[in-house]
ZANUBA-793081 format. One record per residue (C-alpha): residue number from 1; residue in one letter; x, y, z. Coordinates in steps of 0.25 Angstrom, whole numbers. Example, Ala and Ser with C-alpha at 12.3 -4.5 7.8 and 13.67 -1.06 7.14 Angstrom:
2
REC   resi   resn       x       y       z
REC      1      A      49     -18      31
REC      2      S      55      -4      29
END
This chain:
416
REC   resi   resn       x       y       z
REC      1      M     -42      60     -77
REC      2      D     -50      72     -74
REC      3      K     -62      64     -79
REC      4      L     -60      55     -68
REC      5      M     -54      60     -55
REC      6      S     -45      72     -52
REC      7      P     -31      68     -48
REC      8      R     -33      73     -34
REC      9      R     -45      64     -32
REC     10      V     -37      52     -38
REC     11      V     -26      54     -28
REC     12      F     -36      55     -16
REC     13      I     -43      42     -20
REC     14      L     -30      35     -22
REC     15      S     -25      40      -9
REC     16      L     -38      34      -2
REC     17      L     -37      21      -9
REC     18      L     -22      19      -8
REC     19      G     -22      24       7
REC     20      L     -33      14      11
REC     21      Q     -21       3      11
REC     22      P     -12      10      21
REC     23      V     -24      14      30
REC     24      T     -29      -1      30
REC     25      T     -15      -6      33
REC     26      D      -9       5      42
REC     27      L     -20      11      50
REC     28      Y     -22      -1      59
REC     29      L      -7      -4      61
REC     30      P      -5       3      74
REC     31      A     -17      -5      80
REC     32      L     -11     -19      75
REC     33      P      -4     -23      88
REC     34      A     -16     -19      96
REC     35      L     -26     -26      86
REC     36      T     -17     -38      88
REC     37      G     -18     -38     103
REC     38      W     -33     -35     103
REC     39      L     -37     -46      93
REC     40      G     -28     -56     100
REC     41      G     -20     -59      87
REC     42      S      -6     -61      83
REC     43      M       4     -52      75
REC     44      T       2     -61      63
REC     45      Q     -13     -59      64
REC     46      A     -11     -44      65
REC     47      Q      -2     -44      52
REC     48      L     -13     -52      45
REC     49      T     -23     -40      47
REC     50      L     -13     -33      38
REC     51      T      -8     -44      29
REC     52      A     -21     -50      26
REC     53      L     -27     -37      22
REC     54      L     -15     -34      12
REC     55      L     -16     -48       6
REC     56      A     -31     -46       4
REC     57      F     -28     -32      -1
REC     58      G     -19     -38     -12
REC     59      A     -27     -50     -16
REC     60      S     -40     -42     -18
REC     61      Q     -33     -32     -28
REC     62      L     -32     -44     -38
REC     63      V     -48     -43     -38
REC     64      W     -50     -28     -36
REC     65      G     -40     -25     -47
REC     66      P     -47     -32     -59
REC     67      L     -61     -28     -53
REC     68      S     -57     -14     -54
REC     69      D     -51     -16     -68
REC     70      R     -65     -22     -72
REC     71      Y     -75     -13     -65
REC     72      G     -67      -1     -61
REC     73      R     -60       5     -48
REC     74      R     -72      11     -42
REC     75      P     -81      -1     -39
REC     76      V     -69      -9     -34
REC     77      L     -65       3     -25
REC     78      L     -79       4     -19
REC     79      A     -81     -11     -16
REC     80      G     -67     -12     -10
REC     81      L     -68       0      -1
REC     82      A     -82      -4       4
REC     83      L     -76     -18       7
REC     84      Y     -64     -11      14
REC     85      V     -74      -3      23
REC     86      L     -82     -16      27
REC     87      A     -69     -24      30
REC     88      A     -63     -12      38
REC     89      L     -76     -12      47
REC     90      A     -75     -27      49
REC     91      C     -60     -26      53
REC     92      V     -65     -16      64
REC     93      A     -75     -27      69
REC     94      A     -65     -38      69
REC     95      T     -63     -46      82
REC     96      S     -52     -56      78
REC     97      F     -40     -56      70
REC     98      P     -45     -66      59
REC     99      W     -57     -57      57
REC    100      L     -48     -44      56
REC    101      I     -39     -51      47
REC    102      S     -51     -55      38
REC    103      W     -57     -41      37
REC    104      R     -43     -35      35
REC    105      A     -42     -44      23
REC    106      L     -55     -40      18
REC    107      Q     -51     -25      20
REC    108      G     -39     -29      11
REC    109      V     -47     -34       0
REC    110      A     -55     -21       0
REC    111      L     -42     -13       1
REC    112      G     -37     -19     -12
REC    113      A     -48     -12     -20
REC    114      A     -44       2     -15
REC    115      V     -29       1     -17
REC    116      M     -30      -7     -30
REC    117      C     -39       3     -36
REC    118      A     -31      15     -32
REC    119      R     -19       9     -40
REC    120      A     -28       6     -52
REC    121      I     -34      20     -51
REC    122      V     -20      26     -53
REC    123      R     -18      18     -66
REC    124      D     -32      21     -71
REC    125      L     -29      36     -71
REC    126      Y     -14      38     -72
REC    127      A      -2      32     -81
REC    128      P       8      25     -73
REC    129      E      18      36     -71
REC    130      A       8      46     -66
REC    131      G       1      35     -58
REC    132      A      14      34     -49
REC    133      R      12      48     -45
REC    134      V      -3      47     -43
REC    135      M      -1      35     -35
REC    136      S      10      42     -26
REC    137      Q      -1      52     -23
REC    138      G     -11      42     -19
REC    139      L       0      35     -11
REC    140      S       3      48      -4
REC    141      G     -12      48       0
REC    142      L     -10      34       5
REC    143      G       2      39      13
REC    144      L      -7      50      20
REC    145      M     -17      39      23
REC    146      A      -6      30      29
REC    147      C      -1      42      37
REC    148      A     -15      44      43
REC    149      S     -17      29      45
REC    150      A      -4      28      54
REC    151      V      -9      40      63
REC    152      L     -24      35      63
REC    153      G     -20      21      65
REC    154      S     -11      24      77
REC    155      V     -21      33      83
REC    156      L     -33      24      82
REC    157      A     -26      12      87
REC    158      G     -21      19      99
REC    159      T     -34      26     103
REC    160      L     -46      18      97
REC    161      G     -40       4      94
REC    162      W     -37      -5      82
REC    163      R     -52      -6      78
REC    164      A     -52       9      76
REC    165      T     -40       8      66
REC    166      L     -48      -2      58
REC    167      M     -61       7      58
REC    168      A     -52      18      52
REC    169      L     -50       9      40
REC    170      A     -65       8      38
REC    171      L     -67      23      38
REC    172      V     -55      25      28
REC    173      G     -62      15      19
REC    174      V     -75      22      20
REC    175      I     -69      35      16
REC    176      T     -62      29       4
REC    177      L     -74      22      -1
REC    178      A     -82      35       0
REC    179      V     -71      42      -8
REC    180      I     -71      32     -19
REC    181      A     -86      31     -20
REC    182      W     -87      46     -22
REC    183      R     -74      51     -28
REC    184      Y     -68      40     -36
REC    185      E     -71      39     -51
REC    186      E     -68      26     -59
REC    187      T     -54      27     -65
REC    188      N     -55      13     -72
REC    189      L     -62      18     -85
REC    190      H     -59       6     -93
REC    191      P     -63      -6     -85
REC    192      N     -57     -19     -90
REC    193      P     -69     -29     -93
REC    194      Q     -59     -41     -93
REC    195      A     -52     -37     -80
REC    196      L     -59     -48     -72
REC    197      H     -58     -59     -83
REC    198      A     -49     -70     -77
REC    199      A     -41     -71     -90
REC    200      S     -40     -56     -92
REC    201      L     -36     -54     -77
REC    202      L     -25     -65     -78
REC    203      R     -19     -59     -91
REC    204      T     -19     -45     -84
REC    205      W     -12     -51     -71
REC    206      R      -2     -58     -80
REC    207      S       1     -45     -88
REC    208      I       2     -37     -75
REC    209      L      11     -47     -68
REC    210      R      20     -48     -80
REC    211      H      22     -33     -82
REC    212      P      36     -29     -77
REC    213      T      31     -15     -72
REC    214      F      20     -21     -63
REC    215      V      30     -31     -58
REC    216      A      40     -21     -54
REC    217      F      31     -11     -48
REC    218      C      23     -22     -41
REC    219      A      35     -27     -35
REC    220      L      39     -13     -30
REC    221      S      26     -10     -24
REC    222      C      26     -24     -17
REC    223      A      39     -23     -11
REC    224      S      37      -9      -6
REC    225      Y      23     -12       0
REC    226      A      29     -25       6
REC    227      G      39     -16      14
REC    228      L      28      -7      18
REC    229      F      19     -18      23
REC    230      T      31     -24      31
REC    231      L      31     -10      38
REC    232      L      15     -10      40
REC    233      A      14     -25      45
REC    234      A      26     -24      54
REC    235      S      27     -10      60
REC    236      P      16     -11      70
REC    237      F      22     -22      77
REC    238      V      36     -16      76
REC    239      F      33      -2      80
REC    240      I      23      -5      91
REC    241      Q      27     -19      96
REC    242      V      42     -20      94
REC    243      L      46      -5      95
REC    244      G      35      -2     106
REC    245      W      28      10      98
REC    246      S      14      14     101
REC    247      P       3      13      90
REC    248      V       4      29      89
REC    249      E      19      28      87
REC    250      Y      18      17      77
REC    251      G       7      26      70
REC    252      G      17      37      69
REC    253      A      27      28      63
REC    254      M      18      23      52
REC    255      L      14      38      50
REC    256      S      29      41      47
REC    257      T      29      29      37
REC    258      S      16      34      30
REC    259      L      22      48      29
REC    260      A      35      42      23
REC    261      Y      27      34      13
REC    262      L      19      47      10
REC    263      G      32      54       7
REC    264      G      36      43      -2
REC    265      T      24      45     -11
REC    266      F      28      60     -12
REC    267      L      42      56     -15
REC    268      C      37      47     -26
REC    269      R      30      58     -33
REC    270      Y      42      66     -32
REC    271      L      51      56     -38
REC    272      L      41      52     -49
REC    273      T      42      66     -55
REC    274      R      57      65     -56
REC    275      H      60      50     -59
REC    276      R      54      38     -66
REC    277      V      46      28     -58
REC    278      Q      58      18     -58
REC    279      R      68      29     -52
REC    280      T      58      33     -42
REC    281      V      56      19     -37
REC    282      A      71      16     -37
REC    283      L      73      28     -28
REC    284      A      62      23     -19
REC    285      G      68       9     -19
REC    286      G      81      15     -13
REC    287      L      73      21      -2
REC    288      S      67       8       1
REC    289      L      80       1       1
REC    290      L      86      12      10
REC    291      A      74      10      20
REC    292      G      76      -5      21
REC    293      G      91      -3      23
REC    294      V      89       7      34
REC    295      L      79      -1      41
REC    296      L      88     -14      41
REC    297      G      99      -5      46
REC    298      L      91       1      58
REC    299      H      86     -13      62
REC    300      F     100     -19      63
REC    301      V     106      -7      70
REC    302      G      94      -7      80
REC    303      A      96     -22      82
REC    304      Y     111     -21      84
REC    305      S     109      -9      94
REC    306      G      97     -15     101
REC    307      R      88      -2      98
REC    308      F      79       1      87
REC    309      G      70      13      86
REC    310      G      57      13      78
REC    311      Y      59      27      73
REC    312      A      72      23      66
REC    313      L      64      12      60
REC    314      L      55      22      54
REC    315      L      66      29      46
REC    316      P      68      18      35
REC    317      I      53      13      36
REC    318      N      49      27      32
REC    319      L      60      28      21
REC    320      F      54      14      16
REC    321      L      40      21      16
REC    322      V      45      33       8
REC    323      A      50      23      -3
REC    324      H      37      16      -2
REC    325      G      29      28      -6
REC    326      I      37      29     -19
REC    327      H      37      14     -22
REC    328      Q      22      13     -21
REC    329      P      16      24     -30
REC    330      C      26      19     -41
REC    331      S      24       4     -40
REC    332      Q       9       4     -38
REC    333      S       7      13     -50
REC    334      G      18       7     -58
REC    335      A      12      -7     -56
REC    336      V      -1      -4     -63
REC    337      G       4       6     -73
REC    338      P       5      -4     -85
REC    339      F      -9      -9     -83
REC    340      P     -19       3     -86
REC    341      H     -30      -7     -89
REC    342      A     -27     -16     -77
REC    343      A     -23      -7     -67
REC    344      G     -32     -13     -56
REC    345      T     -27     -27     -59
REC    346      A     -12     -22     -59
REC    347      S     -15     -14     -46
REC    348      A     -21     -27     -40
REC    349      L      -9     -36     -43
REC    350      N       1     -25     -38
REC    351      G      -7     -24     -25
REC    352      F      -9     -39     -24
REC    353      F       6     -42     -24
REC    354      M       9     -30     -14
REC    355      M      -1     -36      -4
REC    356      C       4     -51      -6
REC    357      L      18     -46      -2
REC    358      A      12     -38       9
REC    359      F       5     -51      14
REC    360      A      18     -59      14
REC    361      V      25     -48      21
REC    362      G      14     -47      32
REC    363      A      15     -63      34
REC    364      W      30     -62      35
REC    365      L      29     -51      45
REC    366      G      18     -58      53
REC    367      K      28     -70      56
REC    368      S      41     -61      57
REC    369      M      37     -49      66
REC    370      G      39     -55      80
REC    371      G      41     -42      87
REC    372      M      53     -38      78
REC    373      L      58     -27      70
REC    374      W      65     -35      60
REC    375      P      53     -40      51
REC    376      L      50     -25      48
REC    377      V      64     -21      45
REC    378      A      67     -33      37
REC    379      G      54     -33      29
REC    380      M      55     -18      25
REC    381      A      70     -20      22
REC    382      F      67     -32      13
REC    383      W      57     -24       5
REC    384      S      65     -12       3
REC    385      V      75     -21      -4
REC    386      C      64     -27     -13
REC    387      I      59     -13     -16
REC    388      A      72      -8     -21
REC    389      A      75     -20     -29
REC    390      V      62     -19     -36
REC    391      A      63      -4     -38
REC    392      W      77      -5     -44
REC    393      T      75     -17     -53
REC    394      L      61     -20     -57
REC    395      V      55      -6     -57
REC    396      A      68       0     -63
REC    397      R      68      -9     -75
REC    398      L      54      -5     -79
REC    399      N      52       2     -92
REC    400      L      41      12     -88
REC    401      P      34      22     -97
REC    402      A      41      36     -96
REC    403      P      34      45     -85
REC    404      L      25      56     -88
REC    405      K      29      70     -83
REC    406      P      23      73     -70
REC    407      S      14      83     -75
REC    408      A       8      74     -85
REC    409      A       8      62     -76
REC    410      A       0      68     -66
REC    411      E     -11      70     -75
REC    412      S     -10      58     -85
REC    413      A     -20      47     -84
REC    414      A     -18      33     -89
REC    415      A     -24      29    -103
REC    416      P     -35      19    -101
END
């Protein structure tokens, strides 16, 4: 790996690429209710600014993935990030919800290149067991960017308005593009000339979709992200409109969830030095289930007593985010682990299914919110049950390779 990039530079680049996703989805959340009023739209249209982005984000990866396997990660990253900046600027200039939704969808297409390549880069450089540790470091960087997004979004929304939150996305995109242009060195050293051939691509998709390791870890990443997306899509309306919090108070709540997620990524690395991936994920599944149970319990107690405090709501939500910080590094690296020669395609399929599920969750929330707490509570509780079920069955049954010792795993690179 020394011939390519230092481990520190790899983690920094991963943090930027992976962190672009929470920046894109989280930073403008405090401005969402105000944006809805300013543009004269409905709650359903407001949800579409997020769900359309994520559906485009997932679908685009099916194209970016094979392209990066054929031509390399670098050209895909440069093209995708340039498109991201242009789409972000167009969002700032939007004058109606249809235009904003359209430009956000294009932004999602561009975002797909960044996140897909980040997961593929980990598989380019590291064996699966080491990849989970490196991915957790990159996702720690994501957590830091999510923390900054929560604070910055609430400040910008409260002082400069919703367009300022969207302008901030363009600035982050420019910075990320500059870093990739000047500091990233190609990691796909063995491009696959057959990657874009239709017959070859179909065979690759079929082999990936039939692989039990991909199925198990993809299911885990999807269920965990669906729970997170339930929070992202419902929380602005729950905290600001139902509970009456200010955008700044809501930003503080989202900061706490980002810190909980960040703590989960550190806990993930700690657990992986002591347990196999299956055991680590099983323990996190217990945390997810506990979070869902407490969330339901608090809701029913609040409904019975007629009082419900938002701060009490944050306790199980943050516990869910700690578990999410364990599930995502393990599942995202595990899903691409068996496919060193098709890491981009495997990463793309995993991302595609995650975003399709997120779109379905967003559509359900758009029809179910109605000024109530219940959709947020029920959604997160449901996905916590799914997470535990996948962790304790599909993942637990996998016959994974024996892990490397931490000292060796930190330095090993995957064989081409």
